[in-house]
C-alpha positions in Angstrom: -0.7 -8.4 -3.4 1.7 -11.3 -4.0 5.1 -10.1 -5.3 8.3 -11.8 -6.3 10.7 -10.4 -3.7 13.6 -12.7 -4.6 16.1 -10.0 -5.4 19.8 -10.4 -5.8 22.2 -9.7 -3.0 25.9 -8.9 -3.0 26.5 -11.8 -0.6 25.2 -14.4 -3.1 27.7 -17.2 -3.5 28.2 -17.9 -7.2 28.8 -21.6 -6.5 25.4 -21.9 -4.9 23.3 -20.0 -7.5 20.4 -22.1 -8.7 18.3 -21.6 -11.8 15.6 -23.4 -13.9 16.8 -23.7 -17.5 14.1 -23.0 -20.0 14.8 -23.9 -23.7 12.7 -22.4 -26.5 12.6 -24.4 -29.8 13.2 -21.8 -32.5 14.0 -23.4 -35.8 15.6 -21.2 -38.4 13.3 -22.1 -41.3 9.9 -21.9 -39.6 10.1 -20.2 -36.2 7.0 -20.1 -34.0 5.1 -16.9 -33.1 6.1 -15.0 -30.0 2.8 -15.3 -28.2 2.8 -19.1 -28.5 6.4 -19.3 -27.2 5.6 -17.2 -24.2 2.4 -19.2 -23.4 4.3 -22.5 -23.7 7.1 -21.2 -21.5 4.7 -20.0 -18.7 3.0 -23.4 -18.7 6.2 -25.5 -18.8 7.7 -23.7 -15.8 4.8 -24.2 -13.5 4.4 -27.8 -14.8 7.8 -28.7 -13.6 7.0 -27.3 -10.1 3.6 -29.1 -9.8 4.8 -32.4 -11.4 4.3 -35.5 -9.2 8.1 -36.0 -9.3 8.5 -32.6 -7.5 6.3 -33.8 -4.6 7.8 -35.1 -1.3 9.6 -38.4 -2.0 9.7 -37.6 -5.7 13.0 -37.6 -7.7 12.8 -33.9 -8.4 11.6 -32.7 -5.0 14.9 -31.7 -3.3 16.1 -29.8 -6.4 12.9 -27.9 -6.8 12.5 -27.1 -3.1 16.1 -25.8 -2.9 15.5 -23.5 -5.8 12.2 -22.2 -4.7 13.6 -21.4 -1.2 16.1 -19.1 -2.9 15.6 -16.9 -5.9 13.4 -18.3 -8.7 15.9 -17.5 -11.3 15.4 -18.8 -14.8 17.9 -19.0 -17.7 16.2 -19.0 -21.1 18.1 -20.4 -24.1 17.1 -21.3 -27.7 17.7 -24.5 -29.6 17.1 -26.0 -33.0 17.7 -29.2 -34.8 20.0 -31.7 -33.2 20.6 -29.5 -30.1 16.8 -29.5 -29.4 16.7 -33.3 -29.7 19.7 -33.6 -27.3 18.1 -31.6 -24.5 14.8 -33.5 -24.7 16.5 -36.4 -22.9 17.2 -34.3 -19.8 14.7 -34.2 -16.9 12.0 -31.7 -17.5 8.6 -31.0 -19.1 7.9 -30.0 -22.7 4.7 -28.2 -23.6 3.4 -27.2 -26.9 1.2 -24.2 -27.9 0.5 -23.8 -31.6 3.8 -24.4 -33.3 5.8 -23.5 -30.3 7.6 -26.0 -28.1 9.3 -25.1 -24.8 11.0 -27.4 -22.4 11.5 -26.3 -18.7 14.1 -28.3 -16.8 14.5 -29.4 -13.2 16.4 -26.5 -11.4 20.0 -27.1 -10.5 23.1 -25.2 -9.5 24.2 -23.1 -12.5 27.7 -24.6 -12.2 26.2 -28.1 -12.6 24.2 -27.4 -15.8 24.7 -30.2 -18.3 26.8 -29.3 -21.4 23.8 -30.1 -23.6 22.2 -27.0 -22.0 25.2 -24.8 -21.3 26.3 -24.8 -25.0 23.0 -23.3 -26.1 22.8 -19.6 -26.9 21.0 -17.2 -24.6 20.9 -14.4 -27.1 19.1 -14.5 -30.4 15.6 -15.5 -29.2 13.9 -12.4 -30.5 10.6 -12.9 -32.3 8.3 -10.2 -33.8 5.2 -9.1 -31.8 2.1 -10.8 -33.2 -1.6 -10.4 -32.8 -2.9 -13.1 -30.5 -6.3 -14.7 -31.0 -9.1 -15.2 -28.4 -8.2 -16.3 -24.9 -8.6 -20.1 -24.8 -11.2 -21.5 -22.4 -9.7 -22.2 -19.0 -6.4 -20.4 -19.7 -4.9 -18.2 -17.0 -4.3 -14.7 -18.1 -0.8 -13.2 -17.7 -0.4 -9.5 -18.6 2.9 -8.0 -19.8 3.8 -4.5 -18.8 3.1 -2.4 -21.9 5.8 0.1 -20.9 8.7 -2.4 -20.7 10.3 -3.8 -23.8 11.7 -7.3 -23.5 13.2 -9.9 -25.8 11.2 -13.1 -26.2 13.7 -14.9 -24.0 13.4 -12.4 -21.2 9.6 -12.3 -21.4 9.5 -16.1 -21.4 11.4 -16.2 -18.1 9.1 -13.5 -16.6 5.8 -15.2 -17.5 7.3 -18.4 -16.1 7.7 -16.5 -12.8 4.1 -15.3 -13.0 2.6 -18.7 -13.6 4.5 -20.0 -10.6 3.4 -17.2 -8.3 -0.2 -17.6 -9.5 -0.4 -21.3 -8.6 -0.3 -20.9 -4.8 -3.3 -18.6 -5.0 -5.5 -21.3 -6.6 -7.6 -23.9 -4.8 -6.8 -27.6 -5.2 -9.9 -27.9 -7.5 -8.7 -25.0 -9.6 -5.2 -26.5 -9.8 -6.6 -29.8 -10.9 -8.7 -28.2 -13.7 -5.6 -26.2 -14.8 -3.4 -29.3 -14.8 -6.0 -31.0 -17.0 -5.4 -28.3 -19.6 -1.6 -28.6 -19.3 -1.5 -25.4 -17.3 -2.7 -23.4 -20.3 -1.8 -19.7 -20.1 -2.8 -16.7 -22.2 -0.2 -13.9 -22.5 -1.5 -10.5 -23.5 -0.4 -6.9 -23.4 -2.9 -4.4 -22.0 -3.0 -0.7 -22.6 -1.0 1.5 -20.2 -4.3 2.5 -18.5 -5.4 -1.1 -18.2 -2.1 -2.1 -16.7 -2.3 0.7 -14.1 -5.8 -0.4 -13.1 -4.7 -4.1 -12.9 -1.9 -3.2 -10.5 -4.4 -1.4 -8.3 -6.6 -4.5 -7.9 -6.4 -6.3 -4.6 -4.9 -9.8 -4.9 -3.0 -9.2 -8.1 0.2 -11.2 -8.5 3.1 -9.1 -9.8 6.5 -10.2 -10.9 9.3 -7.7 -10.1 12.6 -8.4 -11.8 15.9 -8.6 -10.0 17.4 -6.4 -12.7 20.2 -8.6 -14.0 19.3 -8.2 -17.7 17.3 -5.8 -19.9 15.3 -4.0 -17.2 16.0 -2.1 -14.0 15.8 -3.8 -10.6 12.4 -3.9 -9.2 10.6 -3.4 -12.5 7.1 -4.9 -12.7 7.2 -7.1 -15.8 4.1 -9.3 -15.6 0.9 -9.3 -13.6 -1.8 -12.0 -13.1 -5.1 -12.0 -11.3 -6.9 -15.0 -10.0 -10.3 -15.1 -11.6 
């Protein structure tokens, strides 16, 4: 079992805390559906980490490595209109699923986050639960814990953790095929019994939250299985 063990510690220096900003485009008049937002967020997060610019010698490499070696914290915010257009100029990757657009940015120290990002609201990203369609061909399945309620913003960060933890379990060929599909993910919610069976499978990837917001420390939020 591969588990996110990057829990918080009391000794963590606030000045050195690093995070990956993730911005959900949620327009007031025509918001996207929740599933599409989560799937776009999962794909965008792993896309930043596997981007050529994050490889040794690339312009993003040092920032991504420094972040991955600590806690893979993400801060999810929402944007619309001119604020969305402003953040698109910052280094990162935007991916689209259905009508949902999500941009994941190069991780940085939280104290150094550009004002275009820091001024965006963290709250208010709730979207109603929808009925997803069939799983797209080639998509990697990410399962949400059916016993844990999360806002769309919180769930977006958690599925972003899951896609990142899943990537190292894949072969180079599998990663290449996934990249060709823009790291397509399918986010689904199993029944409680299916969730329990999933966690019991060998090789399952499980995200356990640090407990800063919404859920208790150590809560299993998302699971994925290499198929």
